[in-house]
PyMOL CGO cylinders between C-alpha atoms (Angstrom):
from pymol import cmd
from pymol.cgo import CYLINDER

trace = [
    CYLINDER, -6.29, 51.66, 10.30, -5.30, 48.82, 7.98, 0.3, 1, 1, 1, 1, 1, 1,
    CYLINDER, -5.30, 48.82, 7.98, -6.39, 48.35, 4.38, 0.3, 1, 1, 1, 1, 1, 1,
    CYLINDER, -6.39, 48.35, 4.38, -6.07, 45.02, 2.63, 0.3, 1, 1, 1, 1, 1, 1,
    CYLINDER, -6.07, 45.02, 2.63, -6.67, 44.08, -0.96, 0.3, 1, 1, 1, 1, 1, 1,
    CYLINDER, -6.67, 44.08, -0.96, -6.53, 40.82, -2.83, 0.3, 1, 1, 1, 1, 1, 1,
    CYLINDER, -6.53, 40.82, -2.83, -6.86, 39.89, -6.49, 0.3, 1, 1, 1, 1, 1, 1,
    CYLINDER, -6.86, 39.89, -6.49, -8.15, 36.52, -7.60, 0.3, 1, 1, 1, 1, 1, 1,
    CYLINDER, -8.15, 36.52, -7.60, -7.19, 35.36, -11.08, 0.3, 1, 1, 1, 1, 1, 1,
    CYLINDER, -7.19, 35.36, -11.08, -9.91, 32.93, -12.17, 0.3, 1, 1, 1, 1, 1, 1,
    CYLINDER, -9.91, 32.93, -12.17, -10.33, 30.47, -15.00, 0.3, 1, 1, 1, 1, 1, 1,
    CYLINDER, -10.33, 30.47, -15.00, -13.99, 30.23, -15.96, 0.3, 1, 1, 1, 1, 1, 1,
    CYLINDER, -13.99, 30.23, -15.96, -15.75, 27.18, -17.43, 0.3, 1, 1, 1, 1, 1, 1,
    CYLINDER, -15.75, 27.18, -17.43, -15.39, 26.52, -21.14, 0.3, 1, 1, 1, 1, 1, 1,
    CYLINDER, -15.39, 26.52, -21.14, -19.03, 27.46, -21.79, 0.3, 1, 1, 1, 1, 1, 1,
    CYLINDER, -19.03, 27.46, -21.79, -18.28, 31.13, -20.96, 0.3, 1, 1, 1, 1, 1, 1,
    CYLINDER, -18.28, 31.13, -20.96, -17.53, 31.95, -24.60, 0.3, 1, 1, 1, 1, 1, 1,
    CYLINDER, -17.53, 31.95, -24.60, -19.57, 35.16, -24.59, 0.3, 1, 1, 1, 1, 1, 1,
    CYLINDER, -19.57, 35.16, -24.59, -19.41, 38.16, -22.29, 0.3, 1, 1, 1, 1, 1, 1,
    CYLINDER, -19.41, 38.16, -22.29, -23.00, 37.49, -21.25, 0.3, 1, 1, 1, 1, 1, 1,
    CYLINDER, -23.00, 37.49, -21.25, -22.11, 33.94, -20.21, 0.3, 1, 1, 1, 1, 1, 1,
    CYLINDER, -22.11, 33.94, -20.21, -19.04, 35.24, -18.41, 0.3, 1, 1, 1, 1, 1, 1,
    CYLINDER, -19.04, 35.24, -18.41, -21.14, 37.69, -16.41, 0.3, 1, 1, 1, 1, 1, 1,
    CYLINDER, -21.14, 37.69, -16.41, -23.35, 34.80, -15.31, 0.3, 1, 1, 1, 1, 1, 1,
    CYLINDER, -23.35, 34.80, -15.31, -20.33, 33.42, -13.42, 0.3, 1, 1, 1, 1, 1, 1,
    CYLINDER, -20.33, 33.42, -13.42, -18.73, 36.68, -12.24, 0.3, 1, 1, 1, 1, 1, 1,
    CYLINDER, -18.73, 36.68, -12.24, -21.82, 38.40, -10.81, 0.3, 1, 1, 1, 1, 1, 1,
    CYLINDER, -21.82, 38.40, -10.81, -22.77, 35.64, -8.33, 0.3, 1, 1, 1, 1, 1, 1,
    CYLINDER, -22.77, 35.64, -8.33, -19.18, 35.40, -7.09, 0.3, 1, 1, 1, 1, 1, 1,
    CYLINDER, -19.18, 35.40, -7.09, -18.99, 39.14, -6.50, 0.3, 1, 1, 1, 1, 1, 1,
    CYLINDER, -18.99, 39.14, -6.50, -22.40, 39.17, -4.82, 0.3, 1, 1, 1, 1, 1, 1,
    CYLINDER, -22.40, 39.17, -4.82, -21.48, 36.29, -2.51, 0.3, 1, 1, 1, 1, 1, 1,
    CYLINDER, -21.48, 36.29, -2.51, -18.25, 38.03, -1.45, 0.3, 1, 1, 1, 1, 1, 1,
    CYLINDER, -18.25, 38.03, -1.45, -20.12, 41.20, -0.46, 0.3, 1, 1, 1, 1, 1, 1,
    CYLINDER, -20.12, 41.20, -0.46, -21.67, 39.34, 2.49, 0.3, 1, 1, 1, 1, 1, 1,
    CYLINDER, -21.67, 39.34, 2.49, -18.24, 39.67, 4.15, 0.3, 1, 1, 1, 1, 1, 1,
    CYLINDER, -18.24, 39.67, 4.15, -18.67, 43.48, 4.04, 0.3, 1, 1, 1, 1, 1, 1,
    CYLINDER, -18.67, 43.48, 4.04, -15.90, 44.07, 1.53, 0.3, 1, 1, 1, 1, 1, 1,
    CYLINDER, -15.90, 44.07, 1.53, -15.69, 46.07, -1.68, 0.3, 1, 1, 1, 1, 1, 1,
    CYLINDER, -15.69, 46.07, -1.68, -15.67, 43.75, -4.72, 0.3, 1, 1, 1, 1, 1, 1,
    CYLINDER, -15.67, 43.75, -4.72, -15.23, 44.34, -8.43, 0.3, 1, 1, 1, 1, 1, 1,
    CYLINDER, -15.23, 44.34, -8.43, -14.08, 42.67, -11.61, 0.3, 1, 1, 1, 1, 1, 1,
    CYLINDER, -14.08, 42.67, -11.61, -10.75, 44.45, -12.05, 0.3, 1, 1, 1, 1, 1, 1,
    CYLINDER, -10.75, 44.45, -12.05, -9.11, 42.66, -14.96, 0.3, 1, 1, 1, 1, 1, 1,
    CYLINDER, -9.11, 42.66, -14.96, -9.78, 40.61, -18.03, 0.3, 1, 1, 1, 1, 1, 1,
    CYLINDER, -9.78, 40.61, -18.03, -13.16, 42.22, -18.68, 0.3, 1, 1, 1, 1, 1, 1,
    CYLINDER, -13.16, 42.22, -18.68, -12.91, 41.61, -22.41, 0.3, 1, 1, 1, 1, 1, 1,
    CYLINDER, -12.91, 41.61, -22.41, -11.38, 38.14, -22.18, 0.3, 1, 1, 1, 1, 1, 1,
    CYLINDER, -11.38, 38.14, -22.18, -13.56, 35.08, -22.49, 0.3, 1, 1, 1, 1, 1, 1,
    CYLINDER, -13.56, 35.08, -22.49, -12.90, 32.36, -19.96, 0.3, 1, 1, 1, 1, 1, 1,
    CYLINDER, -12.90, 32.36, -19.96, -10.71, 34.44, -17.59, 0.3, 1, 1, 1, 1, 1, 1,
    CYLINDER, -10.71, 34.44, -17.59, -11.30, 37.18, -15.07, 0.3, 1, 1, 1, 1, 1, 1,
    CYLINDER, -11.30, 37.18, -15.07, -9.67, 38.97, -12.17, 0.3, 1, 1, 1, 1, 1, 1,
    CYLINDER, -9.67, 38.97, -12.17, -11.79, 39.86, -9.17, 0.3, 1, 1, 1, 1, 1, 1,
    CYLINDER, -11.79, 39.86, -9.17, -10.51, 42.41, -6.65, 0.3, 1, 1, 1, 1, 1, 1,
    CYLINDER, -10.51, 42.41, -6.65, -11.54, 42.59, -3.00, 0.3, 1, 1, 1, 1, 1, 1,
    CYLINDER, -11.54, 42.59, -3.00, -10.73, 45.38, -0.52, 0.3, 1, 1, 1, 1, 1, 1,
    CYLINDER, -10.73, 45.38, -0.52, -11.26, 45.53, 3.23, 0.3, 1, 1, 1, 1, 1, 1,
    CYLINDER, -11.26, 45.53, 3.23, -10.61, 48.11, 5.94, 0.3, 1, 1, 1, 1, 1, 1,
    CYLINDER, -10.61, 48.11, 5.94, -10.32, 47.41, 9.67, 0.3, 1, 1, 1, 1, 1, 1,
    CYLINDER, -10.32, 47.41, 9.67, -8.78, 48.80, 12.82, 0.3, 1, 1, 1, 1, 1, 1,
    CYLINDER, -8.78, 48.80, 12.82, -6.25, 46.04, 13.28, 0.3, 1, 1, 1, 1, 1, 1,
    CYLINDER, -6.25, 46.04, 13.28, -4.04, 43.91, 11.05, 0.3, 1, 1, 1, 1, 1, 1,
    CYLINDER, -4.04, 43.91, 11.05, -5.34, 40.56, 12.28, 0.3, 1, 1, 1, 1, 1, 1,
    CYLINDER, -5.34, 40.56, 12.28, -8.93, 41.43, 11.38, 0.3, 1, 1, 1, 1, 1, 1,
    CYLINDER, -8.93, 41.43, 11.38, -7.99, 42.47, 7.83, 0.3, 1, 1, 1, 1, 1, 1,
    CYLINDER, -7.99, 42.47, 7.83, -6.03, 39.22, 7.39, 0.3, 1, 1, 1, 1, 1, 1,
    CYLINDER, -6.03, 39.22, 7.39, -9.02, 37.19, 8.64, 0.3, 1, 1, 1, 1, 1, 1,
    CYLINDER, -9.02, 37.19, 8.64, -11.38, 38.91, 6.21, 0.3, 1, 1, 1, 1, 1, 1,
    CYLINDER, -11.38, 38.91, 6.21, -9.08, 38.34, 3.24, 0.3, 1, 1, 1, 1, 1, 1,
    CYLINDER, -9.08, 38.34, 3.24, -8.45, 34.72, 4.27, 0.3, 1, 1, 1, 1, 1, 1,
    CYLINDER, -8.45, 34.72, 4.27, -12.21, 34.12, 4.46, 0.3, 1, 1, 1, 1, 1, 1,
    CYLINDER, -12.21, 34.12, 4.46, -12.72, 35.63, 1.00, 0.3, 1, 1, 1, 1, 1, 1,
    CYLINDER, -12.72, 35.63, 1.00, -9.90, 33.51, -0.44, 0.3, 1, 1, 1, 1, 1, 1,
    CYLINDER, -9.90, 33.51, -0.44, -11.35, 30.30, 1.03, 0.3, 1, 1, 1, 1, 1, 1,
    CYLINDER, -11.35, 30.30, 1.03, -14.76, 31.26, -0.32, 0.3, 1, 1, 1, 1, 1, 1,
    CYLINDER, -14.76, 31.26, -0.32, -13.49, 31.79, -3.88, 0.3, 1, 1, 1, 1, 1, 1,
    CYLINDER, -13.49, 31.79, -3.88, -11.28, 28.68, -3.76, 0.3, 1, 1, 1, 1, 1, 1,
    CYLINDER, -11.28, 28.68, -3.76, -14.30, 26.63, -2.73, 0.3, 1, 1, 1, 1, 1, 1,
    CYLINDER, -14.30, 26.63, -2.73, -16.39, 27.66, -5.75, 0.3, 1, 1, 1, 1, 1, 1,
    CYLINDER, -16.39, 27.66, -5.75, -16.70, 24.51, -7.89, 0.3, 1, 1, 1, 1, 1, 1,
    CYLINDER, -16.70, 24.51, -7.89, -17.56, 26.38, -11.11, 0.3, 1, 1, 1, 1, 1, 1,
    CYLINDER, -17.56, 26.38, -11.11, -14.23, 28.26, -11.34, 0.3, 1, 1, 1, 1, 1, 1,
    CYLINDER, -14.23, 28.26, -11.34, -10.54, 27.45, -10.98, 0.3, 1, 1, 1, 1, 1, 1,
    CYLINDER, -10.54, 27.45, -10.98, -8.47, 29.78, -8.80, 0.3, 1, 1, 1, 1, 1, 1,
    CYLINDER, -8.47, 29.78, -8.80, -5.21, 30.31, -10.71, 0.3, 1, 1, 1, 1, 1, 1,
    CYLINDER, -5.21, 30.31, -10.71, -3.45, 32.84, -8.48, 0.3, 1, 1, 1, 1, 1, 1,
    CYLINDER, -3.45, 32.84, -8.48, -3.93, 35.15, -5.53, 0.3, 1, 1, 1, 1, 1, 1,
    CYLINDER, -3.93, 35.15, -5.53, -2.14, 38.47, -5.02, 0.3, 1, 1, 1, 1, 1, 1,
    CYLINDER, -2.14, 38.47, -5.02, -2.49, 40.17, -1.63, 0.3, 1, 1, 1, 1, 1, 1,
    CYLINDER, -2.49, 40.17, -1.63, -1.34, 43.53, -0.24, 0.3, 1, 1, 1, 1, 1, 1,
    CYLINDER, -1.34, 43.53, -0.24, -1.90, 45.07, 3.17, 0.3, 1, 1, 1, 1, 1, 1,
    CYLINDER, -1.90, 45.07, 3.17, -1.26, 48.70, 4.04, 0.3, 1, 1, 1, 1, 1, 1,
    CYLINDER, -1.26, 48.70, 4.04, -0.90, 49.97, 7.57, 0.3, 1, 1, 1, 1, 1, 1,
    CYLINDER, -0.90, 49.97, 7.57, -0.47, 53.31, 9.35, 0.3, 1, 1, 1, 1, 1, 1,
    CYLINDER, -0.47, 53.31, 9.35, 3.28, 53.37, 8.66, 0.3, 1, 1, 1, 1, 1, 1,
    CYLINDER, 3.28, 53.37, 8.66, 2.74, 53.16, 4.87, 0.3, 1, 1, 1, 1, 1, 1,
    CYLINDER, 2.74, 53.16, 4.87, 2.56, 56.44, 3.02, 0.3, 1, 1, 1, 1, 1, 1,
]
cmd.load_cgo(trace, "trace")
């Protein structure tokens, strides 16, 4: 079994000056990522206006499948015109990791 996780550091549009406006950008991104059958959550910057970190986790039986899932999620987020992808941090854990 392999577990992969990725964090996307995002810059939100300048009109996200309130937490309500921020949620209007974060919720659709999280919902659209769930179609890839991954766990998704806002994992950082919850109280910051204009920035957020979204975390994605996937589990699969082989390494290649986990990498494909995370690649697909990264391409999806990078293709969102309403946000700017600032950085991506990825980790994969396999059976030899304890």
